[in-house]
C-alpha positions in Angstrom: -59.4 -50.8 -89.5 -55.6 -51.4 -89.5 -54.5 -52.7 -85.9 -51.0 -50.9 -86.8 -52.3 -47.5 -86.5 -49.8 -44.9 -84.8 -51.2 -44.6 -81.1 -52.1 -40.2 -81.8 -54.5 -41.4 -85.0 -56.1 -44.2 -83.0 -56.6 -42.0 -80.1 -58.0 -39.4 -82.6 -60.5 -41.9 -83.7 -61.7 -43.0 -80.4 -62.4 -39.6 -79.1 -66.2 -39.4 -78.7 -68.8 -37.5 -76.8 -68.0 -35.5 -73.9 -64.2 -35.8 -73.8 -63.9 -35.2 -77.5 -62.1 -32.2 -77.4 -59.7 -32.8 -74.9 -59.1 -36.2 -76.2 -58.3 -34.6 -79.7 -56.1 -32.2 -78.3 -53.8 -34.9 -76.9 -53.3 -36.3 -80.2 -51.5 -32.9 -81.8 -48.6 -31.2 -81.4 -48.7 -27.8 -80.3 -47.9 -26.4 -83.9 -50.2 -28.9 -85.5 -52.5 -28.0 -88.6 -55.8 -29.1 -89.5 -57.7 -28.5 -92.8 -61.0 -29.3 -92.9 -64.1 -27.6 -95.0 -61.5 -25.5 -96.5 -60.0 -23.8 -93.5 -56.8 -24.1 -91.5 -56.6 -24.6 -87.9 -53.0 -23.9 -86.8 -52.0 -24.6 -83.5 -53.7 -26.0 -80.2 -56.1 -23.1 -79.5 -57.4 -23.1 -83.1 -57.9 -27.0 -82.9 -59.6 -26.8 -79.9 -62.2 -24.1 -81.2 -62.5 -26.4 -84.4 -62.9 -29.8 -82.3 -65.3 -28.1 -80.1 -67.5 -26.6 -82.8 -67.8 -29.9 -84.5 -68.6 -31.6 -80.9 -71.4 -29.4 -80.2 -73.1 -28.8 -84.0 -72.8 -32.7 -85.2 -73.4 -36.1 -83.7 -71.0 -37.7 -85.9 -70.4 -41.7 -86.4 -67.0 -42.6 -88.3 -66.2 -45.5 -90.2 -62.6 -46.5 -91.2 -63.1 -48.2 -94.9 -59.5 -48.2 -96.0 -56.3 -47.4 -94.1 -52.9 -47.2 -95.4 -49.4 -46.2 -94.0 -46.7 -44.4 -96.3 -43.8 -43.2 -94.3 -45.0 -40.8 -91.6 -48.5 -40.7 -92.9 -51.6 -42.6 -92.4 -54.5 -42.1 -95.2 -58.0 -43.3 -94.3 -61.1 -43.6 -96.2 -63.6 -42.7 -93.7 -67.4 -42.8 -93.9 -68.8 -39.8 -91.6 -72.7 -39.9 -91.1 -74.3 -37.7 -88.6 -77.0 -34.5 -88.6 -75.8 -32.7 -91.4 -76.9 -32.3 -95.3 -75.7 -34.9 -97.6 -75.1 -37.3 -94.8 -72.9 -40.1 -95.2 -70.1 -39.0 -96.8 -66.9 -40.8 -97.7 -63.9 -38.4 -96.9 -59.9 -38.9 -97.1 -58.2 -38.2 -93.8 -54.3 -37.5 -94.2 -52.4 -37.8 -91.0 -48.6 -36.9 -90.6 -46.7 -38.4 -87.6 -44.4 -36.4 -85.5 -43.2 -38.7 -83.3 -45.8 -39.5 -81.0 -48.2 -36.9 -82.1 -49.8 -35.7 -85.0 -48.3 -32.8 -86.9 -51.1 -32.4 -89.7 -54.4 -33.6 -90.5 -56.1 -32.8 -93.8 -59.9 -33.6 -94.2 -61.1 -33.7 -97.8 -63.3 -35.6 -100.3 
């Protein structure tokens, strides 16, 4: 994994277990958008619900396979393994920075 990750992206990736939801929320702007599994989660309340559902439903392990920066974007290929059908799966994570927070995250195959 690149050592030059923006701080909020690094914090998002490091968030685990009990502190997962609050640590994830600290990484996002108040009006951020997360797109995952075909759904948009807009704003902190919706992102909180999304992060909490993932945290309580799955035990995930993430391994960053590739990272690249383009302007305000960080694009990663992440191997996600856990207690879900089809595990493990390689997913692209597209982060858009807005200063010291994440303004958007899209997770897709």
